[in-house]
N, C-alpha and C positions, 0 to 999 in steps of 0.2 A: 767391848762392843766387837763381835765377830764381824768377817768379812761377809756372812748371809743378811746383816740386818738391812744392808742399803741396796740389797738386789731384789728382784721380784720374788714372791712365792715360789713360782716354777722353776725360777733358775735355783732357787736354797734346796728345793727338793730333788732337782736333777742332780745338784753337786752331793748330795747327801746320799744318794743312789750311787752315783758314780764310786764315791768312797767305799761302799760297802758291798759292791756287786762284782762280781769277775768281768774281766773283757767280754764284749758280745752281748753282755745282757740289757744292756740298753738297746742294741740292735733287735731283740727278742721284743722290747717294749714296742719298737715301732710297729712290727706286725701285729701285737696286740691292740694296737690302737684303730685298726680296722673294726672290728665288732663292737656293738652297743657295750656289750659287757663280757668277760668271760669266767669260764671256770674251771678248775684244775685239769680236766679233759680236755678242753678246747686249748690251753695253754702247751698241754703237753704234745697235741696235734701239731701246733704251730712250730715247735722244738724239734721233733721228728721231723716234719717235714722240711724245714729249712735250716737247721743250725746241727747236723749230722756229721760235716765235713769240715775241713779247714777253710779258713781260718779261724772260725767260730765253731768248733764242734763242742757245744755245750753239754755238759754233763745233767742229771736229771734233776741234781739238788738245786740248780739256779731256779728251776720252777718254784719253789716254795719262797727261796729267797726274793724272787722279784715282785711274788703278790703279798708279801709283807713288806717290801721296801716303800719309801715315801710316793711313789709314784701311782700306786692304787689305792683307791679308796673301797673297803669292804662295805657291801651291801647287806650281808647276810644270805644264810642259804647256798654258801659255797660260791657267791659271786661277788666279782669285782669289777670296777671301773676305773677309768682314765679321766679326770676333769677335761672340759672341753677345751681350754686355752692349751693345754698342754697336749692334749690329743692333737691339736690341727698342726702344732709344730712336731710332733712325732709323724704325722702323716707325711708330711713335705720332707721330713728326712729320709723317710721310708723311701720315696719316689728320687730323691737324690741319689742314694745310696746305691739303690738295687735297680733304678729305672722304671718306668711307669708300669709296666708289666707286672712287676711284683705285688702290688696292689690287687690286682686282678685275681692274680694266683691266690691270694690269701682269703679273696671274697669267695673263689670257686670253692675253697675249702670250706670255709663259714656255711655256703648253701648246702653242701655235702654234710656238713655235721649235723644242720638244721635237719636234714632229712631223716635221720635217726628218731626210731619211734620214742617217743617221752621224753627226749632230751629236755625240751623246756616245757614238759608236763604242767609243773605247779605255775608257769608263768606264761600265759598264752599270749598276753600284750607283748611281753619279751621275745617270742619267736617271731611274730608279726614285724616286730622293731629291727632285728637280724635279719631276717630274708629282704626287708626292704631295704637296709642298710647295704647288703651283698649288690643287690640290684644298682643301687645307688652309684657304687664304686666300677660295676661291670658296663652299666648304661644308664648313666644319668636322666637323660631325658624318659626313659621307661620308666623310671622310678616316681618321676614327677608324675607320668600319666595314669599309673598305676595309683598314686595318693589320690587325683582327682577322682578318677572313677569311684572308686572304693567310697571317698567320702561323701560321693553323691548319692551311693547306693546305699539306702536304709537297711538292706539285707546282708550286709557286709558280715561275713564270717566273724565268730568270737567275739559279737558284739563291742567292736572297738569305738572308745568314747571321743567327743569331739575333742577333749584335752589330747588325747593322744596322738589325733590327726594334727593339731597345733604343734605339739612337741616334735613329731617326725619330720614335719615341714621346717621347722625352724632348725632342725639337727641337718637336713639336706642343703638348705641355704648356707649354713654352715662349713659345708665340706669345703675344703680348699681345692681351687682349679686344678684338675689334673697335671698341667703344664706348669705349675708355680715349682719354683727349687729355692732351696736354702739360698743361693747366691743373690736371687732377686729380694728374698725377706732381707737379707743382710744390707743389700744397697740402699733399700729404703730406709733401714734404721740408722745408715751412717748417714743418709741425707738430712737427717733429724737432729744430729748431734750439734749441740752438746746436752740438749735436753734430757733430763734423767728418765723419762719414759724409753727415749732410744736407747741409752746405757742399758737400763734393765733389759730392753730387749735383746740388745746385744750378746747380755751376759748369759742368758738362755740358750740362743743361737748358737754361741760357743761350744757348746758342751755336745750339741746333739752330731750324732754321725752324718758323715758326710759335709760338715760346716769347715769353712776354710778359716782356721783360727789364724792363721798367721795375718789376714788381711783385718780380722776382727780386733785383735790386739794391738795391732798398728794404729787403726783407728781409735781406740780408746786412748792411746798413748799421747793423744795429742788434745785430751778432754782435761782440763783440770779441775775436779770436784771429787768429791769425797765418795760420791756413788761410782763413777769411773774407775778410783783407786782400788774399791772394794770390790768391782768387776774384775779389773785386772788381777787381783790377789787370786780370785778365785779361778779364774781362766789359767792363771800359772800354775795351777796344781795339776793342770793336764800337760803341761810344757815342761815342767822343772821349775826350780827357782831362779831368779834373775842371775845374770852374770854378775861375778864378782870382780872382774878386771875393770878397774876406774880409769885406765889409760885411754879407752875405747869411749868417744861419744855416744850419748843415748839416741841423739836426733836422727831420723832419717834423713838422707841423703838423696835429693831427686837426681835422678841421671842426666837431666838436662845442664847442672851445675857442672858437671863432668867432661862433658862433649864440647864444650866452648863453640867455637863458631857451628852453624849448621846450615846446609849441610855439609859434611865434610868429604863430599865425593870429588877429591882430587884424583887425576889421574895417575896411577901407579905402573909405571913404563915396565917394571919389570915383571909384573904380573903376580907380585906378593900381596899377601894380607897384611895390613899394618895392625900393630898393635893397638887395642880398644879398652878405654877405662870401664872398671865393672864395679869400683867400691873404693874405699879409703881406708889408710893403715893409720896407727894408735894417734900420728900425727897430723892426720886430715889431708895427706898426700894421695893423688890418686894411686889405686893398684889397677895394672895392666893386664890383660891376657894376649899374648901372642900365638897366634896357632902355628905360625910358618916355626918359629923357634922353642915353643914349649911343647907343641903338640908332636905329631899330627891329630893324635887322640887324647881326650882325656874323661875324666869321669867326675862327677859331684856324688859326695857320699852325704846324704842329708836325712837324718831319722825325722820322724814325724813332727810336724808343727816346729821345723827350724826355718822355714822360709824357702824350701825348695823352688816352689813355683816361681816365686818373685825373684829369685835369682836367675833362673834359666830366662824368664821375660828381660831381665836387664841386659843379659850377655846377649840376646837374640838382637835386641834393638839396637845395642852399641855397635855389634857387627854391622848391622843393615845401616845405621846412619854414618858409618866411615868408610862405606864402599859403595860404589854405583852398583845396580843390578846386573850390568852388563859383566861385572867381573866376581861377583859372589850370588849363589843362590842357596835357599833354605829350603830343606825337606825336614818337617814337623812331626814327630809320631809320638802322641800320647798314648803309651800302652795302659793307662790305668783310667782314661777317661780325656774328654776334649776340654776340660776348665784351663789347663795349663796354657794353651796357647789361643786363648779366647781372643778375637779380635787381629791376631798376627796373619791370618790368611789375606787380609788386605795389603799387606806389605807388597812392593812392587818385587822385591827379593824372593818372594815365596811361591816355591813351584809345587807344593804339596802341602796338605795339614791333614793327617791319618789320624781320625780320632779312636779311640779304645773305647772299650777293652776289646782287646785283640783276640781271636780264639784259633784253634789250631790252623783250621783252613784259610782265615783270612791273614794270619801270619806268615802261613806259606805262600800264598798270594802275595805279599807284600816283599817277602824275599824274592820272589821271581820277578816282580815290577823293578826291584832296586838293582838286582843283578842284570836286567834288559840296558836299564838308565845307564849303569857302570860299563857296560860293554859299547853302549852309544858313544859314551863320552872318550874312550879310548881311540876313537876314530875321529874325534874332533880337533881342530888347530891347537897349536900348543897353547894360544893365549885365552882358550875357553875360560867360562867362570869356573871360579872354585865353588862347589859342592858343600854345605856343611849339613849334616845330618843330625838331628838332636831327637835321642830317644828318652822320654822322661818315662820312670820306674821302669826300668830295663829288666829286672825280675819278674814284673807282671806280663813279660810276654812269654806265650807257651814254648816249650822246649824245642826250638829250632836253632841251635848254636851254629850246627854246620851249613845250615842253608843262607842264613842271616848274617850272623856275626862275621863267620868265617869269610864270607863274601867280602864283608866292608872292610876288614882289615887286610887282606891281601889283594887291595886294590889301589896298591901306591902311587900308579901311574896315572890314576883316574883326576888326579887333583881332588882328593875326597880329604874331609874331616869329620870326624866324629865325635859326639858329645854324649856320654850316657849318664844316668841319674839313678840310684836307687837309696834305701835306706841304711845300706851297709856295705860291704866289700865281697860279699859272699857271691861272687859271680860265678854262672854255671860252665862256661866254656874253657877248656885247659889251655893254658898260656895266655889267657886275656891280658893280664895285667904287664906283659911284657910289650904290648903294643899302647899302653897308656904312656904319654909323656908329662902329663901332670893330674894332680887332684886337688879338688876344692873340698875342703871337710867343714860341714856345719854343725856347730857345738849344740847339743841337745840341751844343755844346762845354762843357755843364754840368750839373749834376746834374738828373735828370728832377724837371720839375715846374717850374725857374727858368724865367723869361722876362720880356718886357715887355708892358704894358698902355697903348694908345693909343687915345684918342678924337678926335673932328673937334675938340674944343675945348681938348686938353690935349697936355703933352709926355709922352714915352714915361716910364712910370713902371715900373722894376724891382717883380717880387713872386716870391714861391714860392708854388706853389699848394697848398691846404690836401688834407691826404688822406683817405681813406675806409676804407683798408682795414686800419688798425691794429685790434688788439682793444682791448676796452673794457677797463677796469680790472679785478682780479679781484675776485671769483671768475667775475665774468661772461667767456664765451667768445666771443661774439659779437662781428662786428665793427662799426666805427660805421657802415658802410653798414645792414648788417643790421639793426642797432638802430633807427635813422632809418626805414626801410622800414618794420619792423614795428609801431613807435610810431604813425607817420601811419596806417598800414592799421587797426588797433585803434580809432584816434579816429574814423575817418571811414568807415571800410567802402571795399567795391570800388565802383567808377564803371563804367556800361557804355562799350564802345568807340564808336568813332566809328560813325555811321550806315551810312557806306558801307563795305562791306566791303575790308579791305585784303587784297594778295595772300597774306597768309598767315593769313588768316582766311576761306579759302573755308567753306562748309556741309558738315557730313560728312552721311554716308548718312541718319543718322536725323533730321537736321533737314530734309532734303531730303524724307524720305516724310512727317513729319509727327508726331505724338503717338502712343505707342502705347498700345493698350489690349486689355484681355482681351474679346474678343466671345465669348458663347455658342456653340459649336457651330464655332467657327474658331480658338479660341485666341489667342493673342499677334498683333495685327494691327496694320498701320500705313497711315496715308493714309486717302482717300475712300473711301467704298462704290463709286465709280465703277471703282475699282481693283481691287477685290476680284473674284477668280477671272478677272481679266485678263491673260494671259501675258505681262507686261510687267517688263523688269528695268531698275534704274538703275545707270549705269556710273560716273554722276560729276555733275559741275555744268559748266556753261557760262555764260558772261558774257550777260545780257538784252541784246537788241538796243537797248533805250532808256538802257543804262550803270547802271541803278538797282541793280545787283547780280547774283545768280546763281539760276539755274533749272535742276532736274533735266535731264539727259539721260537721257532715256528711249527704250529700245527695243524695239518689239514682236519678241517673240521667237517669234513664230509665222508669220513672214514667210520665213524660211530659216535657215539656219546661221550662226552667228558667228565670226567670228575675230578674235582680239587677238594680235598679232605686235610682239617687241621685246626687246632684249637680256635677260639675267640681272640681275635687283634694278633694274629700270627699272618696276617696277608693274602687269605684265601681268596676274598672277597675283591682285593685288589688284581689278583690273577683274571677273576672274571669280568672286570671293567675293562682291564687291558686287552683282554681278549675280544670283546665286544666294539672297543672302540678302532682297534685295529681293523678290524671287520668292516666297520662304518666307512673309514678312511678308505677302503680299496674296494668298495661296493656300493652301489646307490641303492636306494632304497627300492627300486623296481627289479634290483636282482635279488635282494636280501630282506626277508622280515623278521622283527626279533621280539619275542615275547617275553615280559618280566615278570615272574612271580616272584617278589621281593619280601622276605621274611625279616623285619629287623631295620630295613632303612639303609643298607648297605649300598643298593643299585638306585638310589633317587639320582644321583647325578647322569645318568644315561635317559631319564624320563624324556630330556628334551629332544633326542634323536628323532630324524624325522623316519628312522628305519624301525621305530617302536611303533608296532601296531597295537599292541595291548600292554597296560603297565598295570599292576596290582600291588600295593603295599598292604599285605593282609594281618602284618602284625601277629596278634595270637588268637584272633577271634576263628572258630572252627567254622562258623558259617561263613564267614568272609573268604576263607580259603576253600571251602566248597563250592562257593559261586565263583570263584579265580579259576577254579578246575575247569568247571562247566563251561566259562567263557574262553578257556585256553583251547579244550576241546573243540567247540565249533570254530574259533578262529582256523585251527588246523585243519579241519575238515574242509573249511572253504577256501583256503590259499594254497593247499601244499602243491596244489598242479599248476601253479602258475610260478612259482617263487621258492628258493629256498627257504624255509623256515627253522629258525635257532628259539627253543624255549631255554630260558636262560633262568635258574632257580636259586637262588640265596637261601641256604638250608632246606635241604630235602627231605623228607620223611614218608614212610611207607604207604600212610593214608593219600597222599597226593600224587605219589607216583603209579601208583598199581594201574590204572588205565593209561595214562602217559606211556610207560614202559612198555606195555602190552602193545600200543600204537607205534612206539619207536621200532619195536622188534620186527612189526608187519610192513616197515617202510622204511628198514634201514639202507636199502640200495641208494647210493647217491642221487639216482634219477629221482626218487620219491622225494628228496630233499627236505627232510624233518628230521631235528637230531635235538637231542638235550646238553647243556651247559649247567652243571650243577656244583654246588659246594655243601657240605656238612661238615661237623666237627670230630665225626667218627665213623671208621667202615662198618659199625655194627648197626647202623641205620635200615639196612636190607635196601634191595636190588643192584648189588654188587657187580652181579653178572652181566647186567645190562650195561656196563660202562668199560669200552675197549681201550679207551685213553684213560689213564690216572695219574694224579699227580698228587703230590703231599707238601704241606708247609708242615710246621712243628706239630707233633702229635703229642698228646697226653701220657700216652704209653707207645713208644717208638716201637716195642715188640709186636703191634698189632699192626704194622706196616705191611701193605699190599705191595709195595714194591721192592724195598729193600731194608730189612729191620735192622742192619748193622749200619748202613749210610743214615737211617731214620735217627739211630741212636748219636752218630755224630752229628745230625743236624740240629739235634734236640740242643746243643751247648752252643750252636751258632746264634747269628743275629737272627732278627724277626725277619729280615728282608730276603732270607734263602728259602728255596723249596729243593724238593726231589722230581725231577723231570720224569716222563713216562720210562726212560731207559736207566733210572736210577741215577743219572748225574746230577750232581749241585746245580742251580740254577738261580740268578738274581730276579727276583719278582719285579716285574714292569711297572713303574710309575710312571705318571702324565709329568710329572718335572722333577726337580731334583731332591724335595725333602718328602718323606711319606706323609709328615703330619698335615701335609698342604695336597695332599692326593685327591680328595674328596672335590676340593674347590677349583683346581684345576682340572678334575675330569669333569665337572659339570661346565667349565666356560669353554674347554674342548667341544664339547656336546653342542653346546649353544653356538658355536662357530660352523660345526658342520650343518647345524639345522637352518644356520642364516644363510648358508652359501648354497645351499641345494635349489637348484633350479627344477621343478616340479613338472613332470612331462604331461600331466592332464591340466597344468595352467597355462598352458601357451607360451611358455618360456619367460613367464613373469617371476622375479625372483620373491623365494619365500623367505620372508623375514624371523618366521619361527613365532611360536606361542609364549605365553608368560611376558607380555610387554606392556609396562605400565609406567604412566608420565605422571607428576604432580607437577603443575604450572601455578606458581602462587607468587603474590606482590602486594606491597603495601604502598598504595597510594596517598599521597600529599593530600591531608584535611585542608580544604579552603582554597584551592589551588587545581582543582581537577580539571580545569579547562584551559592551563597554561600550556603551550607548545611541547615543552617536555614531559608534563603528567599526562596529556594527552598521547603522546607517541608511546610511553609507557604502557598505558591502557591498550594502545593498538596492537602493540608487542605481546602481552598477555594474552588476547583475543587471537592474534595470528600464531602464535606457538600451540596454542590449545590445538587449533583448527588442524594446522599440518602434522602434529605429531598423532591426533585422533583419526586423521583421514585414512581408511583402511588400504587406498592405494599408495599412501606417501609413507607415513610411519607407522600404521598399524597399532598404535598403541592403545590401551586403557587409559582417557585421562581423567583425570581428578583437578579441576579448577577452581582454587580458593584466592578471592580479592578480598582483603578485609584490611581495615587499618588496625586491628587489634592485635598486637606482637603475640599475646598468649595464645589467640586461635591458630594463627599460623605455626607455631610453633606445635600446637597440637595435632595439627594438619598433617604435618612433617612428620612427627613421630607415629601416629597411626598409620600414613601412608609406608614408612619404611619398616615397622614393626610387622606388616602383614606379608611380607615377602618370602620365597624360599629360594633354594640356590640356584634354580637354573633361572630365574627370573630376570629380564633386563630391566633396569631402571633409568629414567631419566628425571631430574629435579629441575626445575626453571625458578629462580627466586629473583625479583627486580625490589628494587628501593635503594634508599639512600645509604649512606654509610655513616654510621653513628659510633660514637665512642663513651656511652655511658649504659649500655645495657648489656647484660649478659656477660661482661667480659670487655677487655680493650677495642676489640672490633666485633660489630653486629651491622647486618645488612636487611632492612626492613624489620628491625626489632629483633632478628635471629641472630645470636653469637656464632662467630665463624668456628671458634673451636667447640661449641657447642654440636654445631652441624657435623665438624668432623668426627667426632664422636658416635655421633648417631649414624653417620654414613658407614664407618667402619663395624658398627655392631649389626648393621643390617644385614641378613642374611644372602641376601642377592650379591652375587660376588662380581658382577658386570653393571657398572654404573656410570652413569655420564651427569654432571652436575655443571649447571650453567647459570652464574651470576653475573646478573646486567643493575652495574652499580654507580649512583652520582656520587661522586668524591670531590675531594679539593685539591689533590693532589696525585699526579700521574704514578708515582710510586707505591701508593695505596693498591693499585690494582696486582703489582707484583706481590706485594707481602698477602693480600690476600690467597692468590693463587697457590702461594708457597703455604701459608696456614693451612688452607684447604686440604692439600695433597701431602701433608705429612703423615708417614705413618700408614698403618695399615698393610692388609694383605689382600683387597680386592683389585681385579684388574678394572682400574677406573680411567676416566679420561675428567679434567677437571678445565673449563673455560670459564674466564673475567674478561667481562666488556666495561670499560669504564668510561665515564664522560664528566665534563667539569659543569659547575653550576650553570645554568643558562643554555647547556650543549644537549643534545640529543642523543639518544641510544641509538645511533646509527650500525653499530655492530649487530645489534640482536637482530634489527630490521633487514639489513644485508644477508644476516643469515637463514631467517625465515624465507626470504626470497630465494636464495639457493635452493632451499629443500623444496620450495612449494611449486617452482618450474623445473626441478631436477639439473639447472646449470652447475650445481657443485660436484656433480659425479666428473671429476676431473679426469679419469681414468677410462671413462665410459665402460664400466663391468656392469652397470645395471644397479649398483648401490651406491649410497652416500655414508661413508665413513665419517666419524666425528672429526679425524685430521683433515679431509677433504671439505666439510661444511666450515671448518674453522678458516682454511687457507681462502675458501672462496670470500667470506664475510672480510676477511681482512683486505682482501683487494679490492672489494667492492665498498667497504662500509666505513673505513678509517680515513677521516678528512681532518681539518685542521683543528675543528671544534670539538675530536674527540682523542682520547687518550688510547696509548699502544694496547691492545688484547693481548693477554696472557692465557698460554697452553701449558697443562701438565699432564702426564701419564705415567701408570704404575701397570705393569703386565705385558710385558714384550709378546707380540705375536698375536695378541686378541685385539684387533681394532673393532671398535664400538661401531656397529651400521645403525646410523638413525633412522634411515630413511630408503626407500627405494625410488629410483630415479622416472620420473613420469614425463 
């Protein structure tokens, strides 16, 4: 019996392919998993586009070897495919290894290949499937819309059959989520151990590029089954044979077993760092690292799959556990990625986590930032905290030995310790070894974590590193690392990051503009008064000339038309969104009007702005584009003499621009007040001469740059959040929050805030609450007791809540009212209500009923499971939500538990209230809530609007009595207070 007999078919095929193919071939297979099928020409294009440079510069011979390997199945006619299960994991591996944009690049290449005449001539169905697959990678919603429209159109070209549509819809549904990574798949499989299905899944995942083989092998090591033994034997072929040293124990040692009493934050009067344990020797005794005596600096030499990440995490956590934050600070640099230090940012000792991969520009900035921090430390008192800088995969740093490494090792007076890691001792910087006082060398032919520890004054000592990934003893489910981080964070609280901003911490748009505040007559405003009424926009941030941080990249939008050009998904639409929102925060709708012509949906978060006089999402319909153009021309002619007008176009083209550019050219003088802000994928779409202000994100061909071809080529190797400013200097694209992935939601929330706070001059000072306000009032009255005091009060509250929310002068919500004793109908009403919402909508859900524990899970209100409700709220596209539960329960602690359950997870800007009362009591909290909204008494600060926080405090003050439990409030999303009503 072979090791393949107890693993999955996919794992066995991967193992056979790995044994027969050269390094890099599996990575090429990940790229070939994007198309429905490949032919030799398409595979050749994938190789020459992505695998002609180190580390995987593959020869042409690998193409034939890959197509004839067990990974592919021949279909005939020079066509080859990968089966669905293996294809899914290869796609996840592609995004894990190369980032989310690599799949988009492959899809764009597939589109261009399909444009070749006759390339799929004998397979018209295949051509349509390839094109739809490419669209499904680039723009998944657009692919589903095309499929729906084509299926409904009997005249669809190529006579696509019903079976084809069923198959393609299934294929799109099986596409892995673009955000899914191998780590997530691995964690899910580990959670299902020791089942054979989980073992087989881990055996497959462990062979994929980008997988954390250390963690997978360690997890399988705890499973005692023939399947696990077979899987380990298969994976051991990747990491080499097991250690033959019988003197060392094989069982992993949790770090907590070595730390003793925790926390060990004793006062060290001499300011020295104490020795910390990081593993055990062959006798089970702790092996310690003393940075003062062994250092000050050291390195870890760790070939692939030897446990490098785990050893680093162990050392970092051991140092943190032994020293209070005022004695030790940590700067963690992951030159090859962010996974090594995942979760360690929350340590109170951590002053910075710099994720990789780093490029020449960002590495240079990192060197400058560290240099400024070291200079600052030289002027600090002698009892300053020690700074430990950990750089994982040092050799992946771009070549900056003089600016970075030189500064680090010549800063002996700054209280600095440096720990470097990589797979070999082939360091770039001359003379580097003489600065290193200790060495840890992990063995490639042993179990992960086994190695030798050597200092200048000692012989090599064998050790096995302690681990932090093991779960704590039941009933706890968190790992050693999670517990240590949470415990230290709770004891010390968070610490500020280093004064000089690192490359991963550039200021967001709201930081650049300054504090926001509501100004009478102007609404929500940011920036100084000098900016008010000035038609200027913030595109992002640029490094200050003196190297002390970042400053806004401000554009005067009255000097001409602005163009932003770049490939899809490179941030060009984010620049447009940043410009418009900064314009809206410094100008009122009476001063500036914005017209949005959106091709592709990128500008949708701006539609709620009160400055938007016209908003059209034309998609790909030529007739819609023509109608939008006519509407824009009419609006411009009507309003340009009364206020400044800005036409914002996402993806311009010659047909839509001809008349607009002519009109703009005739009214380019600032007094005429009409200008265009437009984005495009390349400069060859026409109209270039009409744009006097030009910006670029990444270009498909940097040589076509209209700003600086050399700088554009350098930018092409940079991260996706950089662009070229009009003067050719690099800038950081403006984001509304911290993460680019959340930019759309954050932008929609900010636009809704601006709309809410705007005081329309034509409305006589009445607060405008914005459009897109929807409420669902739902309850489950007790059968047979509808005239009891508590049920009668619940009915009154359901009616009263619907009235105040639906009153145009109070709530201004479109209210749906459902009172039904059937829980199934209630759940259906909630599902339909939430599924119909858009990003810019504001949603209120009011649910009243008894707390039960026998429906839909452990906790249900009015027959609606709280966990079920949580998932539906999180899936709702509306990112601004308020949920109010009015619950009859037998225990006061139930209210707190329900509030916690309802608010767990999610990325919404939400507020959750739970008002509870005992059996026989009355729902007084909700009655007081309704009263405060109806008469305006809940407006505590007198600003004309009632926020969720104000309404809650008012209801607590006036509604909590001896026969009601304490109400509970939870919030998510700082700075975006939900406005329930206008104060009348």
